[in-house]
C-alpha angles and dihedrals in degrees: 000000000000097000096058089047094051092048090049091050094052093045092052090044093051092047091053091051093049091046092053093047091047095052092046094051095037092102091061099036100036096103091043092050094050095042094048091047091054090046088053091054089053099043098045097068091035092058093046087049092055090052092053087048089057091062095045093050094047092052091046093049094049092047089052092052092048091047094052091053087074091061097055114126117245105287090359136115131260105288089234089068095052113100109239143161140338096026104012092215131110114286115210113233109146114075090198096055106032092111091056092047090053094045103251134106145181128249117289091243093047118115141156141182096219125082090203090059089047091056095042130100096250128116095007121163138181122212105237121237106241122224092019123138089213114030093171116125131197128183130180129203116194115209113205122204090216129077092221110025117215089356091132113051092195093055109034121166106239093221092051087050092048091052090054089051089049091055092049091048091051091051087061105038110019124076094223093041108193093330095112097049132096132170143209130198102225103204108095092000121133096206095057088045096052093041088051094230120133103186164249087110147122121229112205121205122187142160093213135152092054116213111210118212119179093202092053093048092051091051122084093223116108116266112228115198118200112248119221124202132214130180126215111191117193137274093037114235091221131042114254088216114040116246095016132090104214125212121251091266094047093051090056094041094049095057098038100046113121091235094047123110095182090110089069092066092064121084118241118271113285117191090202091054090051093051090048091051093052091047090054090053090051092051092047089053090053090048092052092044095048106031094157097052119021090017093056091046091051093050091045091052091049095050093043096055090042087054090057091038089234101131096123098023119130089236093061095039092049093046090048093051097044095045092046090051092048091052098040101044099064093040093047094052090037089057091050091053091046093050091052092048091048092048093049091047093051091046092051091047091050093049089048092050091047091050091055095043107044109177130189089250094051092101093038109110091205090059094064103024110109095220092048089047093055093046092050089050088053092054091045091053091059119086120220086256092053092049092049093050092043093048092054092070118074095234094045094047092052092047095050093046092048092051095043095047089046093054091047101045114013121108096232119215112142091161092067092041090055093045091051090050090049092049091050092050094045089047094226 
């Protein structure tokens, strides 16, 4: 009985001390407390929404990969894995296989039960090239902010254009050319979303610095070097060359050149820092959208703490963190509850609607399967003339027959296919 009483005493005593300190310092931290609380109310639902978006994007990306498997040429690969314009390098589509596409892996005994962890930058390794004078390895992934880079010549993104110039430059002046480059189109992409990078950006992966070990090198077992990751979001905040403001192309060239060590100046990837960066962008958007309410409060808070020279004081930082947590916690979990209620309501409504309108195709797996739905849409988009012209070619005929026969005969169950792929990747 004494232990609970002692704990209760110290909790009450601590609360009284905190309350007294809070009231005494409230004149200085009042604006900070109010602003951080409002920011918590904004960021709680936002963060919950991004987590829901992770799931939607993962499913959409996997369905897209499975759908494109039906468009492979006889004896060929999935069209998604074919290097094509504008960059003619591998584009990363499959969130379960991006490490293999890039040329890295995780330890053989590694496993997880979370797709987000599987797609993260943790526990990455590169198999070292034996008997090489320089076993160092560098790889770059360009993250475009556009779904179809350089698709419209009249409205080209300058960063997409600069990346194409970079690849052409490397083909002429770098030994590896564009061989160690990949790219992702960030809109509607799970990897960009889970990494918390919006684009335009370059992700740098390397096994440097190499740690030599004579015992390892004499052994026949594979040598796995840990891979570190750094993110360069454009435009760069600091000039690569002091005193100059480089062009889009020069910014990219300066950090990716084989003789450049600029990448060493950047801290390793931090998921927390990326989330924080996105949160600041969200708050800036709110400030721009509501200049006479939230915007005025943000400016007043900044001027007030500057007046007291308390920008980096423990008082302000602690007040900000606590108030942010108080505002964010209930709205975050409230958003979770609301999402569950909304999902159940929509599911009940859908089941009720299906019960009233029973169609002959209601029990047909192909009628509700997402891959079959996309394939059927593809066939529906073709006119009879298109089908006739397409079918006259060997490849086109094989493709049309494969899709039509699949829609007619296949026992569609993409959900199980995706789950099996996830289980294989998670090694469970």
